[in-house]
KEVEXBA-196194 format. One line per field, with one value per residue: z, y, x of N, C-alpha, C in turn; residue in three letters. Coordinates in steps of 0.02 Angstrom, whole numbers, plus 32768, in hexadecimal, padded with zeros to 4 digits. Layout:
BEGIN
nZ = (Z_...);
nY = (Y_...);
nX = (X_...);
caZ = (Z_...);
caY = (Y_...);
caX = (X_...);
cZ = (Z_...);
cY = (Y_...);
cX = (X_...);
res = (ALA_...);
! end
This chain:
BEGIN
nZ = (3E05_3DF9_3DC1_3D44_3D02_3D0F_3CC3_3C33_3C38_3C4E_3BE1_3B80_3BA0_3B82_3AF6_3AD8_3AFB_3AA8_3A3A_3A3B_3A07_39C4_39C5_397D_3976_394C_38ED_3881_37EC_375B_36C9_3631_35A4_3564_34F3_34DC_34F7_34EE_353B_35D7_35D1_363D_36AD_374D_37B5_3856_388A_386D_3867_38A6_38AA_38F3_38EF_3959_3967_38EC_3892_3840_37F4_37F1_37AF_37BB_3778_3781_36F8_36FB_3767_3752_3762_372A_3710_36C2_36B1_363A_35F0_3632_3619_3593_358D_35CE_3584_34F1_34D6_3528_353B_35B5_35E9_35A0_35A5_363A_3690_36A9_369D_36E1_36D8_3714_372C_379F_377C_37C7_384B_38F8_3992_3A03_39E9_39D4_39F7_3A4A_39E2_393F_38D0_3826_37C9_374E_3702_36B1_364D_362C_35E6_35EE_359C_3564_352C_34EC_34ED_3518_351A_3593_35C8_364F_36B5_3766_37F6_3896_3948_39F4_3A81_3B20_3B4D_3ACF_3A1B_399E_3902_3864_37C0_3717_3676_35C1_354E_34AD_3461_33F8_3402_3454_3410_3420_33FC_33AE_337B_32DF_32DC_335F_336D_3371_33EB_3448_347E_3438_346D_350A_35B1_3646_36F1_3783_3831_38C3_3970_39C1_3A30_3AA6_3A95_3B05_3B08);
nY = (83D0_8342_831B_8357_8303_8285_8287_828F_820D_81B8_81CB_819C_8119_80E6_80FF_8091_8024_8027_8004_7F7A_7EDD_7E3B_7DA5_7D19_7CB5_7C35_7BF9_7B84_7B50_7AEE_7AA4_7A51_7A00_798E_7900_788A_77D7_77EB_781E_786C_791B_7981_7A07_7A4E_7AD8_7B19_7B93_7C0A_7CB1_7D16_7DA6_7E05_7E8D_7EAF_7F13_7F4F_7EE3_7ECE_7E69_7E0B_7D9B_7D39_7CC6_7C6B_7C20_7BBA_7B7B_7B12_7A63_79BE_7914_78CB_78E2_790C_7947_79BB_79F6_7A12_7A61_7AD7_7AFD_7AED_7B0A_7B6D_7BC1_7BEE_7C3C_7CA6_7CD2_7CE5_7CE3_7CE0_7D4A_7D85_7E04_7E51_7E66_7E45_7E36_7E88_7E6C_7E4B_7E36_7E30_7DE4_7D67_7CB5_7C17_7BBF_7BB3_7C35_7C6F_7CD9_7D51_7D66_7DDD_7E06_7E22_7DA1_7D77_7D1A_7CCA_7D3D_7D79_7DC7_7DB6_7DD5_7D98_7D44_7CF1_7C7A_7C7F_7C1E_7C58_7C5F_7C72_7C42_7C4C_7CCC_7CC9_7CD8_7C6D_7C3E_7BF1_7BBC_7B87_7B7A_7B89_7B9D_7BCC_7B8D_7BCD_7C49_7C89_7C7D_7C06_7B87_7AF3_7A66_7A0D_798A_7959_7982_7937_78FD_7962_79D4_7A62_7AB7_7AEA_7ABD_7B0A_7B1C_7B74_7B83_7BD4_7C1B_7C9F_7D17_7DA0_7E1C_7E58_7EB8);
nX = (58AC_58C7_5843_584C_58B2_5872_57FD_5827_586C_5804_57B3_5809_5816_5797_5792_57EF_57A8_5740_5770_577C_57BF_57AA_5803_5868_58EE_58FE_58AA_585C_5886_5855_587B_5838_5863_5845_5831_57B5_57EC_5872_5911_58F3_58ED_5908_5910_593B_5936_5962_597B_5932_5914_5894_5831_57AD_573F_56D1_5678_5667_5660_56C6_574A_57DF_585C_58F0_5958_59F2_5A3D_5AA0_5A7B_5A22_5A03_5A1A_59E8_5A3D_5AE2_5B29_5AC4_5AB0_5B23_5B1E_5AB2_5AE1_5B4E_5B28_5AA7_5A68_5ACE_5B11_5B81_5B82_5B02_5ACE_5A59_59A8_5918_5889_580E_577E_56D3_564C_55B2_5523_554B_553E_556C_5525_54B6_54DF_54D8_54EE_54C3_54F8_54F3_54D0_5534_555F_55F6_5658_56DF_5790_57FD_58A2_5914_59A8_59DD_5973_58D6_582D_5783_570F_567A_5639_55E4_55D8_55D8_55A8_55C1_55A3_55FE_5606_5678_56AD_56BB_567F_56B7_568F_56AC_569B_56D2_56EF_5779_57BD_5857_5884_5855_58B7_5924_5971_59DA_59B8_5A0B_59F1_5A0E_59E5_5967_58F1_58F5_58EF_587A_5831_57D6_57D9_57AD_5792_579D_577D_5790_577F_5797_5775_57BB_57A8_5821_5884_58EF);
caZ = (3DD7_3DF5_3D92_3CFB_3CE9_3D13_3C94_3BFB_3C3F_3C53_3B9D_3B58_3BA8_3B5F_3AAF_3ACC_3B04_3A72_39F9_3A44_39D2_39D4_3998_3989_394D_3944_38C3_3860_37A3_3736_3682_3615_355B_3553_34C5_34F2_34D8_34EA_3581_35F1_35CD_366F_36DC_3783_37D7_3894_38A0_384B_3894_388E_38D2_38E7_3918_396A_3962_38A7_386B_380E_3806_37CA_37C3_379C_3785_3760_36C6_370F_37A9_373C_3763_3704_3727_3699_36AB_35F5_35D6_365A_35F4_3551_359D_35D7_354B_34AF_34C6_354F_353F_35F5_35F4_357D_35C0_3679_36B1_3688_36CA_36D4_36FA_3700_375D_37AD_3774_3800_388C_393D_39C3_3A3F_39CD_39D0_3A2D_3A3C_39A7_390C_389F_37E8_37B1_370A_3708_3679_3654_35F5_3600_35C4_359C_3529_3514_34CC_351C_34FC_353E_3598_35F8_3668_36F1_379F_3834_38D1_3985_3A32_3AB8_3B57_3B2D_3A8E_39DC_3974_38BA_3837_3778_36E5_3630_358B_351F_3472_3464_33B5_3418_3478_33ED_3441_33C5_33B1_3339_32BC_32F0_339F_3378_3379_3432_346E_346F_3422_349D_354C_35E7_367C_372B_37BE_3874_38F7_39AE_39CD_3A72_3AAA_3A92_3B3A_3B11);
caY = (83B3_82F9_8317_8369_82D0_824C_828E_8270_81C3_8190_81C9_8171_80D2_80DB_80ED_8051_7FE8_802E_7FE1_7F3D_7EB2_7DF4_7D87_7CDA_7CA3_7BF0_7BE5_7B48_7B51_7AB1_7AAA_7A16_7A00_794A_78DE_7841_779C_77F6_7827_78A5_7954_79AB_7A26_7A69_7B0C_7B28_7BD2_7C44_7CF0_7D39_7DE3_7E1B_7ECB_7E98_7F4B_7F5E_7EAA_7ECD_7E25_7E01_7D5C_7D2F_7C85_7C5F_7BE5_7B85_7B53_7ADC_7A23_7985_78D0_78B3_791A_7921_7974_79FC_7A17_7A26_7A95_7B0D_7B11_7AEF_7B26_7BA7_7BE3_7C13_7C67_7CE8_7CE9_7CC0_7CE9_7CE6_7D7D_7D94_7E41_7E59_7E7E_7E15_7E57_7E87_7E42_7E65_7E04_7E24_7DB7_7D27_7C88_7BD8_7BAB_7BDC_7C5E_7C7C_7D21_7D56_7D86_7DF9_7E20_7E0D_7D6F_7D7E_7CE3_7CC9_7D7B_7D8D_7DD6_7DAA_7DE5_7D57_7D46_7CAC_7C78_7C68_7C0F_7C7C_7C56_7C8A_7C19_7C7B_7D0B_7CC1_7CD1_7C35_7C48_7BB9_7BCC_7B56_7B93_7B6D_7BD0_7BA6_7B99_7BF8_7C92_7CA3_7C72_7BCE_7B61_7AA5_7A47_79E1_7940_7941_79A5_7909_78F0_799E_79F1_7AAB_7AD7_7AD1_7ABE_7B2D_7B25_7BA2_7B7E_7C07_7C26_7CE2_7D35_7DE7_7E30_7E88_7ECF);
caX = (58E0_58B3_580C_5861_58D6_5848_57CA_5844_587A_57C0_5797_583B_5809_5758_57AB_5815_5778_5712_5795_5789_57C4_57AE_583C_5885_592F_5900_5875_586A_586C_5863_5863_5835_5862_5847_57FF_57B0_5813_58BF_5924_58D6_5916_58E5_5948_591E_5963_5944_598E_591C_5904_5854_581F_576F_5732_568C_5648_5657_5661_5704_576D_5818_5876_5931_597E_5A33_5A2D_5ACC_5A5A_59F5_5A22_59F8_59F9_5A78_5B15_5B33_5A8C_5ABB_5B62_5B03_5A7D_5B03_5B7B_5B16_5A62_5A5C_5B0F_5B0C_5BB5_5B69_5AB9_5ACC_5A21_5968_58FB_583E_57F7_5736_56A0_5618_556D_54F2_5562_552F_5584_54F3_5480_54FD_54C5_5515_54AE_5515_54C6_54E9_5542_557E_563C_566D_5722_57C4_5825_58DE_5941_59DF_59E6_593B_58A0_57E8_5744_56E9_5647_562C_55B5_5601_55AE_55C9_559B_55C8_5606_5623_568A_56CF_5693_56A1_56AB_569E_5698_56B7_56CB_571D_5795_57E4_5897_588C_584B_58EC_5963_5998_59EA_59B6_5A22_59BF_5A24_59C6_5925_58BC_58FD_58E6_583C_583B_57AC_57F4_5783_57B5_5778_579B_5771_57A5_577A_5796_57A6_57B6_5868_588E_5939);
cZ = (3DC8_3DC0_3D4C_3CDD_3CE4_3CD7_3C52_3C00_3C38_3BFF_3B6E_3B61_3B88_3B0F_3AA8_3ACC_3AC8_3A31_3A07_3A0F_39F0_39AA_39AB_3958_3942_391D_389C_3819_377F_36EF_3663_35C8_3540_3514_34E5_34D3_34D1_3532_3595_35F0_3601_369E_3714_37A3_381C_38B2_3883_387B_3877_38C8_38BC_390D_3920_3968_391B_3877_3832_382A_37DB_37E1_3799_37AD_3757_3739_36DC_3750_378E_373E_3743_371C_3702_369A_366E_35D7_35F6_3631_35B6_3558_35A6_35A5_3507_34A1_34EB_3559_3580_360A_35D9_3598_3600_369E_3689_36B8_36AA_36FB_36E3_3736_3761_37AF_37B6_383F_38C5_396D_39F8_3A29_39CB_3A04_3A1E_39FC_3969_38DA_385E_37D8_376E_3717_36BE_367F_361A_3611_35C7_35D2_3566_3511_34EF_34F8_34EE_352A_3547_35CA_360E_36A6_372B_37D9_3870_390A_39BB_3A64_3AED_3B37_3AED_3A59_39B3_392C_388F_37F2_374F_369B_3604_3562_34E8_3476_342B_33CB_3438_3451_3408_3413_33DA_337A_3320_32CC_3330_33A0_3384_33C3_345D_3455_3464_3451_34E3_3583_3622_36B6_375F_37FB_38A4_3930_39BD_3A14_3A78_3AB3_3AC9_3B40_3B52);
cY = (8366_82ED_832A_8328_828D_824F_8279_822D_81A0_818F_81A0_812D_80C0_80CB_80AB_8018_7FEC_800A_7F98_7F01_7E67_7DCF_7D3F_7CD8_7C58_7BD3_7BA8_7B4D_7B09_7AC0_7A63_7A1C_79BC_7933_789C_780A_77B4_7809_7865_78E7_798A_79C9_7A48_7A9F_7B1E_7B66_7C11_7C75_7D0D_7D6A_7DF6_7E5C_7EB8_7ED5_7F5A_7F1D_7E9E_7E8B_7E25_7DBC_7D58_7CEA_7C83_7C1B_7BAB_7B5E_7B13_7A98_79F0_7947_78B3_78ED_7937_7950_79BA_7A1B_7A39_7A65_7ADA_7B2A_7B15_7B0B_7B6F_7BDB_7C15_7C43_7CA2_7CFE_7CC2_7CBE_7CEC_7D11_7D81_7DD2_7E4E_7E73_7E4C_7E42_7E50_7E66_7E6F_7E36_7E01_7DFA_7D76_7CFD_7C4A_7BB1_7BD2_7BF9_7C6F_7CC6_7D1B_7D80_7D99_7E0C_7E0C_7DDA_7D74_7D40_7CE1_7D0A_7D98_7D94_7DC9_7DB2_7DA3_7D65_7CFC_7CB7_7C5F_7C59_7C30_7C6B_7C70_7C52_7C31_7CBA_7D0B_7CBC_7C9B_7C3F_7C09_7BD1_7B91_7B7C_7B77_7BA6_7BA8_7BBC_7BD0_7C42_7CB3_7C90_7C39_7B9C_7B12_7A87_7A0F_799A_7929_7964_7975_78EB_7925_79C6_7A45_7ACE_7ABD_7AE5_7AD7_7B2E_7B4E_7B95_7BAC_7C17_7C6D_7CFE_7D79_7DF0_7E66_7EA5_7EF2);
cX = (58CD_5876_581F_5885_589F_5816_57E9_5854_5836_57AC_57CB_5829_57CD_5763_57C4_57DD_574C_5735_57A5_578B_57C0_57E2_5845_58C0_5934_58BE_588C_5851_587F_584B_586A_5832_5869_5819_57F9_57DC_5861_58CB_5903_5902_58F0_5917_591B_5954_5942_595B_5975_5905_58C2_5843_57DA_575F_56E2_5658_5635_564D_569F_572C_57AB_5837_58BC_5945_59BE_5A2C_5A63_5AB4_5A2F_5A1E_59F5_5A0E_5A37_5AA7_5B26_5AF9_5A96_5AF5_5B44_5AD6_5AA7_5B2F_5B5E_5AD5_5A5B_5A94_5B15_5B45_5BA9_5B2E_5AB0_5A8B_59DB_5943_58B4_5828_57AD_570D_5664_55D9_5541_5512_555B_553A_5552_54C3_5494_54DB_54F5_54FF_54CC_54E3_54F1_54F6_5565_55BE_564C_56BA_574E_57EF_5865_5905_5971_59E3_59AC_5903_5857_57B4_571C_56AB_5638_55FD_55E4_55CA_55CF_559C_55C6_55CB_562D_5639_56AD_56A4_56B4_5687_56BF_5688_56BC_56A2_56FB_573B_57BA_582F_58A7_5887_5885_5931_5994_599F_59DC_59CD_59F4_59D2_59FD_597C_58F2_58C7_58EE_58AA_584F_580F_57BF_57BF_57AF_5784_579B_5770_5798_5779_5798_5788_57C0_5800_586C_58D6_5942);
res = (MET_LYS_LYS_ILE_ILE_LEU_VAL_PRO_LEU_LEU_PHE_ALA_SER_LEU_LEU_VAL_PHE_ALA_GLN_GLU_LYS_MET_ILE_THR_LYS_SER_GLY_ILE_ILE_THR_PHE_ASP_ALA_SER_PHE_PRO_SER_TYR_ASP_GLU_VAL_LYS_GLY_THR_ASN_ILE_GLY_ALA_THR_VAL_VAL_LEU_ASN_PRO_GLU_THR_GLY_GLU_ILE_ALA_SER_LEU_VAL_LEU_MET_LYS_GLY_PHE_HIS_PHE_GLU_ILE_ALA_LEU_MET_GLU_GLU_HIS_PHE_ASN_GLU_ASN_TYR_MET_GLU_THR_ASP_ARG_TYR_PRO_LYS_ALA_ILE_PHE_ARG_GLY_GLN_ILE_GLU_ALA_PHE_ASP_ARG_LYS_THR_LEU_THR_SER_ASN_PRO_LYS_ASP_PHE_VAL_MET_ASN_GLY_LYS_LEU_GLU_ILE_HIS_GLY_LYS_ALA_LYS_ASP_ILE_SER_VAL_ILE_ALA_LYS_ILE_SER_LYS_VAL_GLY_PRO_ARG_VAL_VAL_LEU_ASN_THR_SER_PHE_SER_VAL_ASN_THR_SER_ASP_PHE_SER_ILE_PRO_ILE_PRO_THR_LEU_ILE_GLN_TYR_LYS_LEU_ALA_SER_LYS_VAL_ASN_ILE_GLN_LEU_ALA_ALA_VAL_LEU_ILE_THR_ASP_TYR_LYS);
! end
């Protein structure tokens, strides 16, 4: 009787470990829409969630838009109310795949990987392909990427009155340290 119960439990535990995920809820996303010689238009969010399936290379990220903070409080207010309309579009989501990802080949020296996926911001989705630098520090996987998006691709309005102060091409950086999720 004990063997009959033990075999299904062992099989179930193997399935759970085969679906191991790596996660962080403290990824750092910075965006910069600044023009030289004007006030810096830069926001940082330190609460991005990033989930990686190290077996398949599938990756997903979610960031709450109201989590971006600026040095100038008025910029933060305009960002939330006028541009990103965060009450209507509260989050940005990326879902994708890291090409040829193999955690066993990672070292402490960052290696370039191509990440392909769909980025959804302001209710609009766009396919993107970016280079991510990925390394391993102990049991952790460290991911860094930097890329640009156009505000027009996501229907983010920039009033003509301030278009000379706000870049239409926004630079985005993501830094994340992922650990195994042992629920």
